C-alpha positions in Angstrom: 0.0 0.0 0.0 2.9 2.4 0.7 4.1 2.0 -2.9 0.6 2.3 -4.3 -0.2 5.4 -2.3 3.1 7.0 -3.3 2.3 6.3 -7.0 -1.1 7.8 -6.7 0.2 10.9 -5.0 2.9 11.2 -7.7 0.2 11.3 -10.4 -1.7 13.8 -8.3 1.3 16.0 -8.0 2.0 15.9 -11.7 -1.6 16.7 -12.6 -2.0 19.7 -10.2 1.4 21.4 -9.9 1.1 23.6 -13.0 -2.7 24.1 -12.9 -3.9 27.0 -10.6 -5.5 24.6 -8.2 -2.7 24.0 -5.7 -0.8 20.7 -5.7 0.0 21.0 -2.0 -3.7 21.2 -1.2 -4.4 18.1 -3.2 -1.6 16.2 -1.5 -3.2 17.1 1.8 -6.9 16.7 1.0 -7.0 13.5 -1.1 -5.1 11.4 1.5 -7.7 12.5 4.0 -10.5 11.5 1.6 -9.0 8.1 1.1 -8.2 7.6 4.8 -4.4 7.7 4.2 -1.8 9.4 6.4 -0.8 13.0 5.6 2.4 12.7 3.4 3.8 15.8 5.0 5.4 19.0 3.7 8.8 17.2 3.1 7.3 14.6 0.8 5.4 17.3 -1.1 8.5 19.4 -1.5 10.5 16.4 -2.8 7.9 15.3 -5.4 7.9 18.9 -6.7 11.5 18.3 -7.8 9.9 15.9 -10.4 7.5 18.5 -11.8 10.1 21.2 -11.8 12.5 18.9 -13.7 9.7 18.7 -16.3 9.6 22.5 -16.5 13.4 22.5 -17.1 13.1 19.9 -19.8 10.2 21.6 -21.5 11.8 25.1 -21.5 15.4 23.8 -21.8 16.2 25.9 -24.9 14.7 29.1 -23.3 16.5 28.4 -20.0 19.8 27.8 -21.7 19.5 31.0 -23.7 18.6 33.0 -20.6 21.5 31.6 -18.5 23.9 32.2 -21.3 22.7 35.8 -21.9 22.7 36.5 -18.1 26.3 35.4 -17.7 27.4 37.3 -20.8 25.7 40.4 -19.6 27.9 40.3 -16.5 31.2 40.4 -18.4 30.3 41.9 -21.8 29.2 45.4 -20.8 26.9 46.9 -23.4 27.8 44.5 -26.2 24.4 43.0 -26.9 22.1 42.3 -29.8 18.6 41.2 -30.7 18.8 38.7 -33.5 15.1 38.8 -34.3 15.1 42.6 -34.6 18.1 42.6 -36.8 16.7 40.0 -39.1 13.6 42.1 -39.6 15.3 45.4 -40.3 18.5 44.6 -42.1 18.2 43.9 -45.8 19.5 40.8 -47.5 23.3 40.7 -47.6 24.8 41.7 -50.9 27.8 39.9 -52.5 30.2 42.7 -51.8 29.1 42.7 -48.2 29.7 39.0 -47.9 33.2 39.5 -49.3 33.9 42.2 -46.8 32.7 40.0 -44.0 34.9 37.1 -45.1 37.9 39.4 -45.1 37.0 40.8 -41.7 39.5 39.9 -38.9 38.6 36.8 -36.9 38.5 38.8 -33.7 35.7 40.9 -35.1 33.7 37.9 -36.1 34.2 36.3 -32.7 33.0 39.4 -31.0 29.8 39.4 -33.0 29.2 35.8 -32.1 29.5 36.6 -28.5 26.6 39.1 -28.6 23.6 38.3 -26.5 19.9 39.3 -26.4 19.5 41.8 -23.5 15.9 40.7 -23.1 17.1 37.2 -22.1 19.7 38.7 -19.7 16.9 40.7 -18.1 14.8 37.6 -17.7 17.6 36.0 -15.8 17.5 39.0 -13.4 13.7 38.9 -13.2 13.8 35.2 -12.0 16.5 36.0 -9.4 14.8 39.0 -8.0 11.4 37.3 -8.1 12.7 34.3 -6.1 14.0 36.4 -3.2 10.6 36.9 -1.4 9.7 33.2 -1.3 13.2 32.2 -0.3 13.4 34.6 2.6 9.9 34.1 3.9 10.1 30.3 3.4 13.3 30.1 5.5 12.0 32.2 8.3 8.6 30.4 8.5 9.7 26.9 7.7 8.5 25.4 11.0 5.1 27.1 10.7 4.7 25.9 7.0 5.4 22.3 8.0 2.9 22.3 10.8 0.3 25.0 11.3 -0.2 25.9 7.6 -1.2 22.3 6.8 -4.5 22.8 8.7 -7.5 21.8 6.5 -9.3 24.8 7.6 -6.6 27.0 6.2 -6.4 25.0 3.0 -10.1 25.0 2.4 -10.3 28.8 2.9 -7.3 29.6 0.7 -8.7 27.4 -2.1 -11.9 29.5 -2.1 -10.4 32.9 -1.6 -7.6 32.6 -4.2 -10.1 31.1 -6.6 -12.2 34.2 -6.3 -9.0 36.4 -6.7 -8.0 34.4 -9.9 -11.5 34.9 -11.3 -11.3 38.7 -10.7 -7.8 38.9 -12.2 -8.9 36.9 -15.3 -11.9 39.2 -15.7 -10.3 42.7 -15.2 -6.7 42.1 -16.4 -6.0 43.7 -19.8 -4.1 40.7 -21.1 -2.3 42.8 -23.7 1.3 42.4 -22.5 3.8 39.7 -23.6 6.7 38.2 -21.7 9.0 40.5 -23.5 7.3 43.5 -21.9 8.1 42.4 -18.3 9.8 44.9 -16.0 11.7 44.7 -12.7 8.6 46.0 -10.9 6.6 43.1 -12.4 9.2 40.6 -11.3 9.1 41.8 -7.7 5.3 41.9 -7.5 4.9 38.4 -9.1 7.6 37.1 -6.8 5.8 38.5 -3.7 2.6 36.8 -5.0 4.5 33.5 -5.4 5.5 33.7 -1.8 1.8 33.3 -0.8 2.1 29.8 -2.1 3.9 28.8 1.1 0.4 28.4 2.4 -1.1 25.2 1.0 -4.2 25.9 -1.0 -2.9 29.1 -2.5 -1.2 27.5 -5.5 2.2 28.7 -6.7 1.1 29.0 -10.3 -2.3 30.4 -9.3 -0.9 33.3 -7.2 1.8 34.2 -9.8 -0.6 34.0 -12.7 -3.2 36.1 -10.8 -0.6 38.9 -10.2 0.6 38.6 -13.8 -3.0 39.1 -15.1 -3.5 42.1 -12.8 -0.3 43.6 -14.3 -1.8 43.2 -17.8 0.1 40.1 -19.0 -1.8 37.8 -21.3 -2.7 34.3 -20.0 0.0 32.4 -21.7 2.7 35.0 -20.8 1.6 35.0 -17.1 1.7 31.2 -17.0 5.1 31.0 -18.8 6.8 33.5 -16.4 5.1 31.7 -13.4 6.7 28.4 -14.5 10.2 29.9 -15.0 10.0 31.8 -11.7 9.1 28.7 -9.7 12.2 26.7 -10.8 14.7 28.0 -8.2 12.3 28.1 -5.3 10.9 24.6 -5.8 14.2 23.0 -6.5 15.7 24.7 -3.5 12.8 23.7 -1.2 13.0 20.1 -2.5 16.7 19.7 -1.9 16.4 21.3 1.5 13.5 18.9 2.5 15.1 15.8 1.0 16.8 14.5 4.2 13.5 14.9 6.1 11.5 13.0 3.5 14.0 10.2 3.4 14.6 9.8 7.1 13.2 6.8 9.1 9.7 7.4 10.4 8.6 9.6 7.5 5.2 8.6 6.0 6.9 7.2 2.8 10.4 5.7 2.6 13.1 6.5 0.1 11.9 4.1 -2.6 8.2 5.2 -2.7 9.2 8.9 -2.5 11.5 8.5 -5.5 8.8 6.6 -7.4 6.3 9.5 -6.7 8.9 12.0 -7.9 9.6 10.2 -11.2 5.9 9.7 -11.9 5.3 13.4 -11.1 7.9 14.3 -13.7 6.3 12.4 -16.6 2.8 13.4 -15.8 3.8 17.0 -15.3 5.6 17.1 -18.6 2.3 16.3 -20.4 0.3 18.8 -18.3 2.6 21.7 -19.1 2.1 21.3 -22.9 -1.6 20.8 -22.5 -2.1 23.7 -20.2 -0.2 26.2 -22.3 -2.1 25.1 -25.3 -5.4 25.5 -23.4 -4.6 29.1 -22.4 -4.2 30.1 -26.1 -7.9 29.5 -26.6 -9.7 29.4 -23.3 -9.9 31.0 -19.9 -9.2 29.9 -16.3 -12.9 29.5 -15.6 -13.0 25.6 -15.1 -10.0 25.8 -12.7 -11.6 28.6 -10.7 -14.9 26.7 -10.4 -13.1 23.5 -9.4 -10.9 25.0 -6.7 -13.8 26.9 -5.1 -15.9 23.7 -5.1 -13.0 21.7 -3.6 -12.5 24.3 -0.9 -16.2 24.4 0.0 -16.3 20.6 0.1 -13.3 20.6 2.5 -14.8 23.2 4.8 -18.1 21.3 4.7 -16.4 18.1 5.8 -14.7 19.9 8.6 -17.9 21.7 9.7 -19.8 18.5 9.9 -17.1 16.8 11.9 -16.5 14.2 9.2 -12.9 15.3 9.0 -10.7 16.5 11.8 -8.8 19.7 11.1 
């Protein structure tokens, strides 16, 4: 049963991590529904390594480009370029121009190859700056997060409240800004919103996406930045909690926890592609309705005494 439960929770983690419905809430509520033991905050954090690994694989090319540009920006000064802009504005190269380029010193050609896109470099800074709030608050409140915040009363309430907030953001947000239009102010505000996800039931993607929508980002852009922003925070949390999840006496041992993490990776990889495709044509309405219904169900079970808080 331990292996079976871990496998089910791995599937649940993969299905819910990227949707704005809170994976940590599901890993707390569904074991209660099935009569299983609470897997705990450490197990949840470790299985999130699987889903964030899926993000890294899915956005590997973008992440590689961002990291490369960020490092080059540190040492290259103002030497940068935007390939897409150049390709749109510069006319086709003439034969004399090609001859001149061929005769150009190797050093000049190498310097041009070393150019980077400043937009990618800025994205690297946005992710770093946006990660600071959740890292600082998570470290200070780590004991409260692992114990008090896992109350079903809190989870049920946050599911409903953040569902309403996401609905308002999806309705009033202009949704006319792309990822390329992000600013440092946006990164800080979305990072502060992500920090709210330390409370189970809030949803890391849900909080970040809601703030992105309030700031005018379109749905796909808000989700894309939310996924990239979550990588350092989730991987850091998972690595930090790894010893606790693997120690003797934890709800699931080393083997089942690793199994859940691997399953979460493969399921999460499919969910990312599906969710981003969904957002190109549809709204968050089904997810808003689902999380409010789940929150009210949880509060109802507690109010009737069927579940203990």
